[in-house]
C-alpha positions in Angstrom: 0.2 0.0 0.5 1.3 3.6 -1.3 1.9 5.9 2.1 -0.5 8.4 0.3 -3.3 6.0 0.2 -2.7 5.7 4.6 -2.9 9.8 4.2 -6.5 9.1 2.2 -7.5 6.5 4.6 -7.2 9.3 7.0 -9.2 12.0 5.5 -11.9 9.8 4.7 -12.2 8.8 8.4 -11.7 12.7 10.5 -14.1 13.5 7.7 -16.8 10.8 8.4 -16.1 12.1 12.4 -16.5 15.5 11.2 -20.0 14.6 9.7 -20.9 13.0 12.7 -19.9 15.7 15.2 -22.1 17.9 13.3 -25.0 15.4 13.1 -24.8 15.3 16.8 -25.0 18.9 17.4 -28.3 18.9 15.0 -30.1 15.7 16.6 -29.4 17.6 19.9 -32.0 19.7 18.7 -35.5 19.4 18.6 -37.0 20.2 14.8 -38.0 23.8 16.0 -33.9 24.5 16.9 -34.6 24.4 21.0 -32.0 22.0 22.9 -33.3 18.1 24.0 -33.2 18.1 27.4 -33.8 14.8 28.6 -31.2 12.7 30.1 -32.2 9.8 28.6 -32.9 10.8 25.4 -29.4 12.9 25.4 -27.8 9.5 26.6 -29.2 8.1 23.7 -28.0 10.9 20.8 -24.4 10.5 22.3 -24.2 6.9 22.8 -25.1 6.6 19.4 -22.1 9.2 17.9 -19.8 7.9 20.3 -20.2 4.0 18.6 -19.6 5.7 15.1 -16.9 7.7 15.9 -14.9 4.7 17.9 -15.7 2.9 14.1 -13.8 5.3 12.3 -11.2 5.5 15.0 -11.0 2.0 14.5 -10.5 1.9 11.1 -7.3 4.1 11.5 -6.3 1.8 13.8 -6.4 -0.8 11.0 -5.3 1.0 8.1 -1.5 2.0 10.4 -1.8 -2.8 10.8 -2.4 -3.3 7.2 0.3 -0.4 6.6 2.9 -2.2 9.0 2.1 -6.0 7.9 2.8 -4.9 3.8 6.0 -3.1 4.9 7.0 -5.9 6.7 6.2 -8.6 4.3 8.2 -6.7 1.4 10.9 -5.9 3.7 11.6 -9.5 3.7 
């Protein structure tokens, strides 16, 4: 794998995290733009966003592991 592909995957994952954060902000407000203050609802919304963010962070780790594996095979 080319090093530039690693950077591209970083961009994709970070861009997705940014989108999740934008969606989180929107989700924390009702259709009239008022902030949601029901604790259970906020916990559910935040938990869902956290899961999506962790998936993207795991993708970053996976890409690095894959890159290192390929580099290790190329050096043997």
